[in-house]
BADO-274576 format. One record per atom (N, C-alpha, C): residue number from 1; residue in three letters; atom name; x, y, z. Coordinates in Angstrom, 2 decimals. Layout:
N
nr  rest  atom  X  Y  Z
NUM  ALA  CA  X  Y  Z
...
***
This chain:
137
nr  rest  atom  X  Y  Z
1  MET  N  -42.93  3.77  -79.38
1  MET  CA  -42.59  4.72  -80.42
1  MET  C  -42.09  6.01  -79.77
2  LEU  N  -41.05  6.54  -80.30
2  LEU  CA  -40.47  7.78  -79.80
2  LEU  C  -40.65  8.85  -80.85
3  THR  N  -41.23  9.97  -80.41
3  THR  CA  -41.31  11.12  -81.31
3  THR  C  -40.50  12.23  -80.70
4  ARG  N  -39.89  13.01  -81.53
4  ARG  CA  -39.05  14.10  -81.05
4  ARG  C  -39.41  15.34  -81.82
5  ALA  N  -39.50  16.44  -81.09
5  ALA  CA  -39.78  17.72  -81.73
5  ALA  C  -38.91  18.77  -81.09
6  ALA  N  -38.44  19.66  -81.87
6  ALA  CA  -37.68  20.80  -81.34
6  ALA  C  -38.40  22.05  -81.82
7  SER  N  -38.49  23.01  -80.97
7  SER  CA  -39.22  24.21  -81.32
7  SER  C  -38.41  25.42  -80.91
8  ARG  N  -38.66  26.50  -81.56
8  ARG  CA  -37.96  27.73  -81.24
8  ARG  C  -38.99  28.79  -80.89
9  ARG  N  -38.91  29.28  -79.67
9  ARG  CA  -39.77  30.37  -79.23
9  ARG  C  -38.86  31.55  -78.95
10  GLY  N  -39.00  32.59  -79.67
10  GLY  CA  -38.08  33.72  -79.53
10  GLY  C  -36.71  33.24  -79.93
11  CYS  N  -35.75  33.34  -79.02
11  CYS  CA  -34.41  32.86  -79.34
11  CYS  C  -34.04  31.65  -78.49
12  PHE  N  -35.04  30.99  -77.88
12  PHE  CA  -34.78  29.82  -77.03
12  PHE  C  -35.29  28.55  -77.69
13  TRP  N  -34.52  27.48  -77.55
13  TRP  CA  -34.92  26.17  -78.06
13  TRP  C  -35.35  25.30  -76.90
14  PHE  N  -36.35  24.48  -77.13
14  PHE  CA  -36.68  23.45  -76.16
14  PHE  C  -37.01  22.18  -76.93
15  GLN  N  -36.84  21.05  -76.27
15  GLN  CA  -37.06  19.77  -76.92
15  GLN  C  -38.20  19.03  -76.24
16  VAL  N  -39.01  18.35  -77.05
16  VAL  CA  -40.11  17.54  -76.54
16  VAL  C  -39.94  16.14  -77.10
17  TYR  N  -39.90  15.16  -76.19
17  TYR  CA  -39.87  13.76  -76.59
17  TYR  C  -41.19  13.13  -76.16
18  GLY  N  -41.76  12.32  -77.01
18  GLY  CA  -43.00  11.62  -76.66
18  GLY  C  -42.77  10.13  -76.71
19  PHE  N  -43.25  9.43  -75.70
19  PHE  CA  -43.14  7.98  -75.62
19  PHE  C  -44.57  7.44  -75.65
20  ALA  N  -45.06  7.09  -76.84
20  ALA  CA  -46.46  6.72  -77.05
20  ALA  C  -46.85  5.49  -76.24
21  ASP  N  -45.98  4.49  -76.18
21  ASP  CA  -46.33  3.26  -75.46
21  ASP  C  -46.61  3.53  -73.98
22  ALA  N  -45.90  4.46  -73.41
22  ALA  CA  -46.07  4.77  -71.99
22  ALA  C  -46.94  6.01  -71.77
23  CYS  N  -47.46  6.60  -72.84
23  CYS  CA  -48.27  7.83  -72.74
23  CYS  C  -47.52  8.90  -71.96
24  THR  N  -46.25  9.08  -72.28
24  THR  CA  -45.38  9.98  -71.54
24  THR  C  -44.71  10.98  -72.47
25  THR  N  -44.55  12.22  -71.98
25  THR  CA  -43.76  13.21  -72.72
25  THR  C  -42.69  13.78  -71.80
26  ARG  N  -41.59  14.15  -72.39
26  ARG  CA  -40.50  14.81  -71.65
26  ARG  C  -40.14  16.07  -72.41
27  THR  N  -40.23  17.20  -71.72
27  THR  CA  -39.90  18.49  -72.30
27  THR  C  -38.68  19.05  -71.57
28  THR  N  -37.65  19.42  -72.33
28  THR  CA  -36.46  20.01  -71.74
28  THR  C  -36.38  21.46  -72.17
29  HIS  N  -36.29  22.36  -71.19
29  HIS  CA  -36.25  23.80  -71.45
29  HIS  C  -34.80  24.29  -71.48
30  PRO  N  -34.54  25.44  -72.08
30  PRO  CA  -33.17  25.98  -72.16
30  PRO  C  -32.52  26.17  -70.79
31  SER  N  -33.33  26.41  -69.78
31  SER  CA  -32.80  26.62  -68.43
31  SER  C  -32.26  25.33  -67.82
32  GLY  N  -32.58  24.19  -68.46
32  GLY  CA  -32.18  22.90  -67.92
32  GLY  C  -33.32  22.19  -67.22
33  LEU  N  -34.44  22.87  -67.01
33  LEU  CA  -35.61  22.27  -66.40
33  LEU  C  -36.17  21.19  -67.33
34  ALA  N  -36.39  20.00  -66.79
34  ALA  CA  -37.00  18.92  -67.56
34  ALA  C  -38.33  18.58  -66.92
35  ILE  N  -39.37  18.52  -67.72
35  ILE  CA  -40.71  18.19  -67.24
35  ILE  C  -41.14  16.88  -67.90
36  VAL  N  -41.46  15.90  -67.06
36  VAL  CA  -41.92  14.61  -67.55
36  VAL  C  -43.38  14.45  -67.14
37  ARG  N  -44.23  14.25  -68.14
37  ARG  CA  -45.67  14.11  -67.88
37  ARG  C  -46.07  12.65  -68.08
38  PHE  N  -46.53  12.03  -67.00
38  PHE  CA  -47.06  10.68  -67.02
38  PHE  C  -48.58  10.79  -67.00
39  PRO  N  -49.29  9.70  -67.27
39  PRO  CA  -50.75  9.78  -67.23
39  PRO  C  -51.30  10.23  -65.86
40  LYS  N  -50.63  9.87  -64.77
40  LYS  CA  -51.18  10.18  -63.46
40  LYS  C  -50.34  11.12  -62.61
41  GLN  N  -49.27  11.67  -63.15
41  GLN  CA  -48.48  12.64  -62.40
41  GLN  C  -47.53  13.37  -63.33
42  THR  N  -47.04  14.52  -62.84
42  THR  CA  -46.06  15.31  -63.58
42  THR  C  -44.84  15.47  -62.69
43  GLU  N  -43.66  15.27  -63.25
43  GLU  CA  -42.42  15.41  -62.50
43  GLU  C  -41.58  16.51  -63.13
44  LYS  N  -41.02  17.37  -62.27
44  LYS  CA  -40.13  18.44  -62.73
44  LYS  C  -38.75  18.19  -62.14
45  TYR  N  -37.75  18.15  -63.00
45  TYR  CA  -36.36  17.97  -62.59
45  TYR  C  -35.63  19.30  -62.82
46  HIS  N  -35.23  19.93  -61.74
46  HIS  CA  -34.58  21.24  -61.83
46  HIS  C  -33.07  21.08  -61.99
47  PRO  N  -32.41  22.06  -62.60
47  PRO  CA  -30.96  21.99  -62.82
47  PRO  C  -30.16  21.85  -61.52
48  ASP  N  -30.71  22.34  -60.40
48  ASP  CA  -29.98  22.25  -59.13
48  ASP  C  -30.08  20.86  -58.49
49  GLY  N  -30.76  19.93  -59.18
49  GLY  CA  -30.89  18.57  -58.67
49  GLY  C  -32.17  18.30  -57.90
50  SER  N  -32.95  19.34  -57.65
50  SER  CA  -34.20  19.13  -56.93
50  SER  C  -35.26  18.57  -57.87
51  LYS  N  -36.27  17.97  -57.27
51  LYS  CA  -37.31  17.29  -58.03
51  LYS  C  -38.66  17.66  -57.43
52  GLU  N  -39.67  17.83  -58.28
52  GLU  CA  -41.02  18.15  -57.83
52  GLU  C  -41.99  17.22  -58.53
53  ILE  N  -42.88  16.59  -57.75
53  ILE  CA  -43.87  15.66  -58.31
53  ILE  C  -45.25  16.20  -57.98
54  VAL  N  -46.08  16.35  -59.01
54  VAL  CA  -47.45  16.83  -58.82
54  VAL  C  -48.40  15.68  -59.14
55  HIS  N  -49.21  15.32  -58.15
55  HIS  CA  -50.17  14.22  -58.30
55  HIS  C  -51.53  14.76  -58.73
56  PRO  N  -52.38  13.92  -59.31
56  PRO  CA  -53.68  14.38  -59.81
56  PRO  C  -54.58  15.00  -58.74
57  ASP  N  -54.45  14.56  -57.48
57  ASP  CA  -55.29  15.12  -56.42
57  ASP  C  -54.81  16.48  -55.94
58  GLY  N  -53.70  16.97  -56.51
58  GLY  CA  -53.17  18.28  -56.13
58  GLY  C  -52.03  18.20  -55.13
59  THR  N  -51.71  17.01  -54.65
59  THR  CA  -50.59  16.84  -53.73
59  THR  C  -49.29  17.12  -54.48
60  VAL  N  -48.38  17.88  -53.84
60  VAL  CA  -47.10  18.23  -54.46
60  VAL  C  -45.99  17.76  -53.52
61  ARG  N  -45.06  16.96  -54.06
61  ARG  CA  -43.88  16.50  -53.32
61  ARG  C  -42.66  17.16  -53.88
62  ARG  N  -41.83  17.73  -52.99
62  ARG  CA  -40.57  18.35  -53.42
62  ARG  C  -39.43  17.66  -52.70
63  LEU  N  -38.40  17.29  -53.47
63  LEU  CA  -37.22  16.64  -52.91
63  LEU  C  -36.00  17.46  -53.28
64  SER  N  -35.23  17.83  -52.26
64  SER  CA  -34.06  18.67  -52.50
64  SER  C  -33.06  18.51  -51.36
65  GLY  N  -31.84  18.21  -51.69
65  GLY  CA  -30.78  18.14  -50.69
65  GLY  C  -31.04  17.15  -49.57
66  GLY  N  -31.71  16.05  -49.86
66  GLY  CA  -32.00  15.06  -48.83
66  GLY  C  -33.23  15.37  -48.02
67  ARG  N  -33.89  16.47  -48.32
67  ARG  CA  -35.09  16.90  -47.60
67  ARG  C  -36.30  16.67  -48.49
68  GLU  N  -37.40  16.25  -47.89
68  GLU  CA  -38.62  16.01  -48.64
68  GLU  C  -39.76  16.82  -48.04
69  GLU  N  -40.49  17.51  -48.90
69  GLU  CA  -41.64  18.30  -48.44
69  GLU  C  -42.86  17.89  -49.26
70  THR  N  -43.96  17.58  -48.58
70  THR  CA  -45.19  17.21  -49.25
70  THR  C  -46.27  18.19  -48.83
71  VAL  N  -46.93  18.80  -49.82
71  VAL  CA  -48.02  19.74  -49.55
71  VAL  C  -49.30  19.09  -50.05
72  PHE  N  -50.26  18.89  -49.13
72  PHE  CA  -51.52  18.25  -49.48
72  PHE  C  -52.56  19.30  -49.85
73  PRO  N  -53.59  18.89  -50.59
73  PRO  CA  -54.62  19.85  -51.04
73  PRO  C  -55.31  20.61  -49.90
74  ASP  N  -55.39  20.00  -48.70
74  ASP  CA  -56.05  20.69  -47.58
74  ASP  C  -55.14  21.71  -46.90
75  GLY  N  -53.89  21.84  -47.38
75  GLY  CA  -52.96  22.81  -46.81
75  GLY  C  -51.98  22.20  -45.83
76  THR  N  -52.14  20.94  -45.47
76  THR  CA  -51.20  20.27  -44.57
76  THR  C  -49.85  20.12  -45.27
77  VAL  N  -48.77  20.43  -44.53
77  VAL  CA  -47.41  20.33  -45.09
77  VAL  C  -46.61  19.39  -44.21
78  VAL  N  -46.02  18.37  -44.83
78  VAL  CA  -45.17  17.41  -44.12
78  VAL  C  -43.75  17.56  -44.65
79  THR  N  -42.81  17.81  -43.73
79  THR  CA  -41.40  17.95  -44.10
79  THR  C  -40.61  16.86  -43.41
80  VAL  N  -39.81  16.13  -44.18
80  VAL  CA  -38.97  15.07  -43.63
80  VAL  C  -37.51  15.46  -43.89
81  GLU  N  -36.75  15.58  -42.82
81  GLU  CA  -35.34  15.93  -42.93
81  GLU  C  -34.52  14.69  -43.25
82  ARG  N  -33.29  14.91  -43.64
82  ARG  CA  -32.38  13.81  -43.99
82  ARG  C  -32.22  12.82  -42.84
83  ASN  N  -32.22  13.30  -41.60
83  ASN  CA  -32.04  12.42  -40.44
83  ASN  C  -33.32  11.69  -40.03
84  GLY  N  -34.43  11.92  -40.76
84  GLY  CA  -35.68  11.23  -40.48
84  GLY  C  -36.66  12.03  -39.64
85  ASP  N  -36.21  13.15  -39.07
85  ASP  CA  -37.13  14.00  -38.30
85  ASP  C  -38.24  14.51  -39.22
86  ARG  N  -39.45  14.52  -38.69
86  ARG  CA  -40.61  14.90  -39.50
86  ARG  C  -41.35  16.04  -38.81
87  THR  N  -41.72  17.06  -39.58
87  THR  CA  -42.54  18.16  -39.08
87  THR  C  -43.82  18.20  -39.90
88  ILE  N  -44.95  18.23  -39.21
88  ILE  CA  -46.25  18.30  -39.88
88  ILE  C  -46.94  19.58  -39.44
89  VAL  N  -47.28  20.42  -40.40
89  VAL  CA  -48.04  21.64  -40.11
89  VAL  C  -49.43  21.41  -40.68
90  PHE  N  -50.41  21.33  -39.78
90  PHE  CA  -51.78  21.04  -40.19
90  PHE  C  -52.50  22.33  -40.59
91  SER  N  -53.51  22.17  -41.41
91  SER  CA  -54.26  23.34  -41.89
91  SER  C  -55.04  24.01  -40.76
92  ASN  N  -55.26  23.32  -39.63
92  ASN  CA  -55.98  23.92  -38.50
92  ASN  C  -55.07  24.70  -37.56
93  GLY  N  -53.78  24.82  -37.93
93  GLY  CA  -52.85  25.61  -37.13
93  GLY  C  -51.99  24.78  -36.20
94  GLN  N  -52.29  23.51  -36.02
94  GLN  CA  -51.48  22.66  -35.17
94  GLN  C  -50.19  22.29  -35.89
95  ARG  N  -49.16  22.00  -35.07
95  ARG  CA  -47.86  21.62  -35.62
95  ARG  C  -47.35  20.44  -34.83
96  GLU  N  -46.84  19.42  -35.53
96  GLU  CA  -46.31  18.25  -34.85
96  GLU  C  -44.89  17.99  -35.31
97  ILE  N  -44.02  17.69  -34.34
97  ILE  CA  -42.63  17.36  -34.63
97  ILE  C  -42.41  15.93  -34.16
98  GLN  N  -41.92  15.08  -35.07
98  GLN  CA  -41.67  13.68  -34.74
98  GLN  C  -40.19  13.39  -34.92
99  THR  N  -39.54  12.95  -33.84
99  THR  CA  -38.13  12.58  -33.89
99  THR  C  -37.98  11.19  -33.28
100  ALA  N  -36.78  10.68  -33.26
100  ALA  CA  -36.53  9.37  -32.65
100  ALA  C  -36.74  9.44  -31.14
101  GLY  N  -36.55  10.60  -30.54
101  GLY  CA  -36.63  10.74  -29.08
101  GLY  C  -37.96  11.21  -28.54
102  PHE  N  -38.76  11.88  -29.36
102  PHE  CA  -40.04  12.40  -28.87
102  PHE  C  -40.96  12.77  -30.02
103  THR  N  -42.23  12.94  -29.68
103  THR  CA  -43.24  13.50  -30.58
103  THR  C  -43.84  14.68  -29.85
104  GLN  N  -43.90  15.83  -30.50
104  GLN  CA  -44.40  17.04  -29.85
104  GLN  C  -45.49  17.66  -30.70
105  ARG  N  -46.61  18.01  -30.07
105  ARG  CA  -47.72  18.66  -30.78
105  ARG  C  -47.90  20.05  -30.18
106  GLU  N  -47.91  21.05  -31.05
106  GLU  CA  -48.13  22.44  -30.63
106  GLU  C  -49.50  22.86  -31.11
107  TYR  N  -50.31  23.38  -30.22
107  TYR  CA  -51.68  23.78  -30.54
107  TYR  C  -51.76  25.30  -30.72
108  PRO  N  -52.74  25.78  -31.48
108  PRO  CA  -52.85  27.22  -31.73
108  PRO  C  -53.00  28.07  -30.46
109  ASP  N  -53.54  27.47  -29.38
109  ASP  CA  -53.72  28.25  -28.14
109  ASP  C  -52.43  28.36  -27.33
110  GLY  N  -51.33  27.77  -27.83
110  GLY  CA  -50.04  27.84  -27.15
110  GLY  C  -49.70  26.61  -26.34
111  THR  N  -50.62  25.68  -26.19
111  THR  CA  -50.36  24.44  -25.46
111  THR  C  -49.40  23.57  -26.26
112  VAL  N  -48.44  22.95  -25.56
112  VAL  CA  -47.47  22.05  -26.19
112  VAL  C  -47.49  20.72  -25.43
113  ARG  N  -47.75  19.64  -26.15
113  ARG  CA  -47.76  18.32  -25.54
113  ARG  C  -46.62  17.50  -26.15
114  THR  N  -45.79  16.93  -25.27
114  THR  CA  -44.64  16.14  -25.72
114  THR  C  -44.74  14.74  -25.15
115  VAL  N  -44.58  13.74  -25.99
115  VAL  CA  -44.52  12.35  -25.57
115  VAL  C  -43.12  11.86  -25.90
116  TYR  N  -42.39  11.44  -24.86
116  TYR  CA  -41.00  10.99  -25.04
116  TYR  C  -40.95  9.50  -25.34
117  CYS  N  -39.85  9.04  -25.91
117  CYS  CA  -39.70  7.62  -26.27
117  CYS  C  -39.73  6.74  -25.04
118  THR  N  -39.50  7.29  -23.86
118  THR  CA  -39.57  6.53  -22.61
118  THR  C  -41.00  6.28  -22.18
119  GLY  N  -41.94  6.98  -22.80
119  GLY  CA  -43.35  6.85  -22.45
119  GLY  C  -43.86  7.98  -21.58
120  SER  N  -42.96  8.78  -21.03
120  SER  CA  -43.41  9.90  -20.20
120  SER  C  -43.99  10.99  -21.10
121  GLN  N  -44.92  11.77  -20.51
121  GLN  CA  -45.60  12.83  -21.25
121  GLN  C  -45.50  14.14  -20.49
122  GLU  N  -45.42  15.21  -21.24
122  GLU  CA  -45.35  16.54  -20.64
122  GLU  C  -46.30  17.44  -21.41
123  THR  N  -47.15  18.15  -20.67
123  THR  CA  -48.06  19.10  -21.29
123  THR  C  -47.82  20.47  -20.68
124  ARG  N  -47.50  21.44  -21.53
124  ARG  CA  -47.30  22.82  -21.09
124  ARG  C  -48.43  23.66  -21.67
125  SER  N  -49.18  24.28  -20.79
125  SER  CA  -50.30  25.10  -21.26
125  SER  C  -49.81  26.52  -21.55
126  ALA  N  -50.63  27.26  -22.25
126  ALA  CA  -50.28  28.64  -22.59
126  ALA  C  -50.14  29.49  -21.34
127  SER  N  -50.84  29.12  -20.26
127  SER  CA  -50.77  29.90  -19.02
127  SER  C  -49.49  29.62  -18.24
128  GLY  N  -48.73  28.58  -18.66
128  GLY  CA  -47.47  28.29  -18.00
128  GLY  C  -47.48  27.06  -17.12
129  THR  N  -48.65  26.47  -16.89
129  THR  CA  -48.69  25.27  -16.06
129  THR  C  -48.08  24.09  -16.82
130  VAL  N  -47.43  23.22  -16.05
130  VAL  CA  -46.79  22.05  -16.63
130  VAL  C  -47.35  20.81  -15.94
131  ARG  N  -47.74  19.84  -16.75
131  ARG  CA  -48.24  18.57  -16.23
131  ARG  C  -47.35  17.47  -16.78
132  ILE  N  -46.82  16.64  -15.87
132  ILE  CA  -45.92  15.55  -16.29
132  ILE  C  -46.55  14.22  -15.88
133  ARG  N  -46.58  13.30  -16.82
133  ARG  CA  -47.07  11.93  -16.56
133  ARG  C  -45.91  10.98  -16.81
134  LEU  N  -45.63  10.17  -15.83
134  LEU  CA  -44.58  9.17  -15.97
134  LEU  C  -45.20  7.87  -16.46
135  PRO  N  -44.43  7.07  -17.18
135  PRO  CA  -44.99  5.81  -17.70
135  PRO  C  -45.27  4.84  -16.57
136  ARG  N  -46.31  4.02  -16.77
136  ARG  CA  -46.63  2.99  -15.78
136  ARG  C  -45.86  1.74  -16.15
137  HIS  N  -45.27  1.13  -15.14
137  HIS  CA  -44.53  -0.13  -15.39
137  HIS  C  -45.16  -1.25  -14.66
***
């Protein structure tokens, strides 16, 4: 069953559609923002083409221009670029970059550890020392 309602607030109109079988509503605002509410998530479609999904646990996913950003309830943020590169910023201050060629973890004390696709590892401490481990064959 489809229900439709139009309402006027001030001088702006917005439309609400309800889909009873799917327990879903879609609200379209004058700005072009469309909000779709499902039983277990809410999706926002912005006029610029970006999309935002809010999950019941508080996780928020944003998709825009081929880029995806996910913010978890603990504060961890995962960003995936169009080319597949991934950046994870953890709530404890650590940051990890994952690419096809390497994975790099940056620690709050300034230490940076890089593991290359060849298997070699490099650790740079905040004091400037560098430790390199070559893969065993």
